[in-house]
N, C-alpha and C positions, 0 to 999 in steps of 0.2 A: 879377774873381773871380765876382761875382754874375751877370754876363752869361753867363759860361761855364756856370754851374749851370743857368740858364734854358735855354740852348741844349741842354744834355744832356737835360733833362727833356722839351723839345719834340721832340727826335729820338727819344726813347723812346716818346712818345705816338704818333708816326707819323701815319697817316691820321686826319684829324679825326673821321671817322664810321666806324662798324662796317661793313666791306665786305660781310659776309654779309647783314645786314639791309637795307642800302641797295641792294645788287645784286639781292636777291630781290624787294624791293618794286618796284624799277625794272622788272624783267622782267615782273612781274604787271601793272604799269601799262601798259607798252607792248603786252603781249599783249592786255590788255583793250581798248585803243584799236583794235587791229587787228580783234579779233573784234566789237566794237561797230560798226565800219565795215562789216563783212561782214553782220552780223545785222540792221542797221537800215536798209539802203538802200531796200528796197521799201516799208517802213512810212513812212519819211521822205519818199519821193517821193510817195506817195499822200496823206498828211495835210498835208505842208508844201510840196509842190511842188518839192522839191530832195532828191536822194538823199543829200546830205552834210549836211543840216541838223542832224540829231541828232549826227553825228560832230563837227561844228564846235562844237556846244555842249559835248560831252564834252571836247574839247580845251581849251576855255575853262575848264572845271571843273578839268582837270588843271593848267593854269597857275595858277589861283587857289589850288588846294590846295598847289601847290609853293611859291608865294610865302608863304602863311600858314605852311607847314611850316618855311620858312627862319627866320621870326620866332620860331616856337616852339622851333626848334633853338637859337636864341641866348638863350632864356629859361632861367635857372637852375631846376632842379627844385624847389628850396626855395620858389620863388615859387608854384608850384602847391600846395604843402603849406599855405601861408598862406591860399590862396583856397578851401580845401575847403568850409568852411561857407557862404560867400557863393555858391559855385557850386551847392550843394545847394538854397539858397533860390531861386536862379534857375531850377533845374530844376522846382520846383513852379510858379513863375510861368509858365514856358513851357507846361507841360502844362495848366494851368488856362486860359491865354489861348486855347489851341486850341479849347476847349469853349465859349468865349464867342461867341454869335451875332454875325456881322458881322466877326469876326476870324479864326476858324477857317475853313478852306476844305475842302469835302467833295469827295472823289474816289472813285468806285466804292463808295460807301456808307461810307467811312471818313473821319473828320475828324482829320487828322494834320498839317495844314500851315497856315502863316501866310503869307498873300500880302504880299510887300513890293514888289510892282510889278515890279521887274527880276529878282526872285528869290523862289522859294517856299521858306520855311524849314520844315524838319521838326524840331520840337523834340526828338523822341525820340532823334534821332541825337546831339544835344548832350548829352542826359541820360545816355546810355551812358558818355561820357567823364567827365562830372561825378560820376557815382556812383562810378566807380572811384577818382577822386581823393579823394572824401570818405571812402570805406571805408579806403583806404590810410592817410589821416591819422588816422582813428579808431583803427585797429589799433595805430598808433604811440603815440597819446596814452594809450590805456587798456590797454596790453599786459599790465600786472601784474594789473589787475582781470579781464581776460578769462580768466586762468588759474584764478581762484578764484570769480568771481561769474557766475552764469547770467544775471542781469539785465543785466550789461554786454554779454553776447552778444546779448541780445534787443533792446536799444535801437536799434542801427543797422538791424537787420532790420525793426523796426516802421516806421522811416522809409522804408526801401526798399519795404515792402509798400504803403505809402500811394502811393508813386510808381507802383507796378505797378497799383494800383487805378485811378489816373488813366489809365494807358496802356490798360487793358482797356476803359475807357469810350469810347475813341476809335473803334473798338477796334483794339488792336495787340498781339495775343497773341504774335507772333513776337519782337518786341523785348522783351517782358516775360520770355520764357524766356531770351533772351540775357543780360539784365541779372541775373536771378536766378542763372543758372549762373556768371556772372563773379563775382558777390558771394560766393556760397557757395564757389566754388573758391578765391578769394583768401583767405577766412577759413580754409579748410582748410589751405592752404599756409603760413599764418602760424603754424601749430602749435596751434590751438585744441584743447582736450581733446575726445576722441571722445564722452565722456559728455554733452557739450553739443551736439555737432555732429550725431550720428546721429539723435536724436529730431526735431530741426528739419528735417533733410533728408527724413525720412519724411513729415512733415507737408507739406512743400513739394511732394514728388512726388505725394502724394494730392490736394493742391489743384490742381496742374497737370492731372491726369487729370480731376478734377471739372469744372474750367473748360473743358477741351477738349471735354467731352461735354454740358455744360449747355445751351449755346446750340444751337438747331436747325441753323443753318448750319455750325457747327463739327462737329456730329454727322454732318451730311451729307457733309462733307469726309472725315471719318474712315471712313465707310461706303464712300465712293468709293475711298479709299485701300486698303482691304482687298481689293477686287476691282474695279479700275478698268475692266476690259474689259466688265463688266456695266453700267457707267455711262459708256461712252466718248463718248456724245453729250450728257452732262449734267455731273455733278460730277466725273467722271473724265476729261474731255476733255483738259485740259492735260497730265495725267500720261501718258495713252496716247500723245499726240502727242510728248511728250518721249522716251518709250521707243522710239517708232518712229524718232526721230532717232538714238538709240544703235544701233538695229539697222541703220540705213542706213550708219552710219559704219564698222562692222566694225573691223578692226585699224588701218588707215592712213587712213581717211576718204575722203570724196568729193573732197577738195581745197578749198583756201581759196576761199570765195566761191561754192561749188557746192551749198550747202544747199538742200534742197527744203522743209524744214519752216518755214524763215523766210518762205516765200511765203504768209503769212497762215494757215498751218495751225497753227502753235504761237504762241499769244498770249504777249506779254511776252518775245519771243525775245531782245531786246537788254537786258533787265533781269533778272528773276528766273530765266529759263531760258536764260541765256547759255551755261551749261556744256553744255547739250544740243546747242547749235549747235557748240560746240567739239568735242564727241564726234562729231557728224555730219561735220564738215568735216576734222577732224584725226585722227579715229579713237580707238581705245583708247590708242594711244601718246601722242597729244597730251593726252588727258584725264588720263592718269597723270602726265604731266609737270607739269600744273597742280596736281594733288594733291600732288606731291612739293615743289613750290615753296611751297605753303601749309604743309606739314608742316615744311619747313626754317625758314620764318619763325617759326612758333609755337614750335618747339623752341629756336631761337636766343633768342627773347624769354624763355623760361623759364630758359635758361642765363644770360642777362644778369641776371635777377632773382635767381638763386642766387648769382651773383658779387657782386651788390650786398649781399645778405644776409650773405655771409661777410665782407664789409668793414665790416659794422656800419651800412650805409645802409638801414635798414629801410623807410623811406618809398619810396625808390627801388625796393627789391625788390618791395614789394607792388603798386606802380604797374605795374611790368613784368609781374608775374604777371597783374594785371587786364587789361592790354592784350593779352597772349598769349591769355587766355581769351575776351576780346571778339572778337578776330579769328578765333580757332580755332573757337569755338562757332558764330558766324554763318556761317563758311565751311562747317562741318560740316553745319549745318541746310540750307543752300542746296544743297550737293552731295547730301545725303540726299533732299531733295525731288526734284531732277532725276533721281536714280537710282531713285526709287520706294520708298525705304527709310523715308521720313517723309511724313506728310500735307502737302498743299500749304500753304505759308505765304509771305507777301509779304516775303521777305528777299532782299536783293541779295547778290551775291558780292563781298566786300570788294576794293577796288582795281581791280576789273574791270568790273562791271556798270555800265550807264548810270544816271546819277543824281548830281546835284551834291552833295546833302547827305551821302550815304554816302561818296562819293569824297573830299570835303574832310576829313571827320572821320577817315577812314582815313589820309589824309596826316598829319594832326595826331597821330594815335596813333603812326605810324611815327617822326615827328620827336621826340616825347617819348621814345620808346624809344631812339633814337639819342643823345639828350642824356643819358639815364641811363647808357648804356654809356660815353660820352665822359667824364662826370664820375667814374665809378668807375675808369676806366683812367687818367685824369689824376692822381687822388689816389693811386693805387697806385704810379705812376711817380715822383711828386713826393716821396713819403714817405722813400725812402732819402736823397735830397739834404738834406731837412730834418733827418734823423737825424744825418748826417755833420756838418752845420753846428752842431747843438747840442753834439755831442761836442767839436768844436774849441773852442767857447766855454767848455765845461767844463774 
């Protein structure tokens, strides 16, 4: 009898993972591999002597990210909830370690990496995940206080602001914006009273504007963003070259592998500006398809969060909201930079751009999201069987 009940529950659960999230993420990963292969051949051949050097590394990162993702998928979500505080402490240690001479590695004027010999660790990528886990746990622990006490709302923000201050000292303005948007968005979706939320949001927006214009190099980027063609050989060079790529692509593109801008005209073509190469080679049609894939992934993540919330799994819900915002905001900023809608920032396109840290963490985020959906679906299908069993005993 018991085996029959288990069989019925298993058959109702069906596919062990959400097909929409898994399928969309897989399409983005494969599309990213193809486009990195196309965008990096010339740079890879010139710097490393092999046109497939960067592609090979990216494939290794995909394999590593997939293996880690499988382990994460097998990890119960409650385990992440228990680790919220230790992960926040680890976040501070990572960001402080980057600033220690001899440990932090400087690239292009920024100190964001820790050299491990075989791999260069970017602590800020891990911090994005850890902050979402911590905030989700805090919202569950203090949900009653958050409705009545303004101080309960300010405490986690104070901790996050300290992390942001460390990020800005690297400097890493882009990741700071992504984390703040994810945190504030998750808190908003948790149902915080607007009388607490709106004043803090106003202060945050003002702080972002002030920080964006306070440093001379950031102000120069903003000036170049306003009129890039007046600075096309200085601060607006990357943006103008990206816009040229969009112009060349027209509706259906030049064809895969036929980009002109990747021939050393557009810097970072395989990382931050991969979307421009997509538009040049695959046209508006290809670019829109990528945007639709990201929109599908983010909306599905929000749907999973809402489903978890309706089932009373608040930590699951807030974590799913945070993951949706992390992926959505970072993708939105990257697309905005490529399209000339936002000032240039060093943020990769999740699941697609070249880079081990970003790709691996993106795989972890997808795995946690799949685990959340699986646990919610399993508990929902198991509950009728439990109810029937209890009735028979009664």
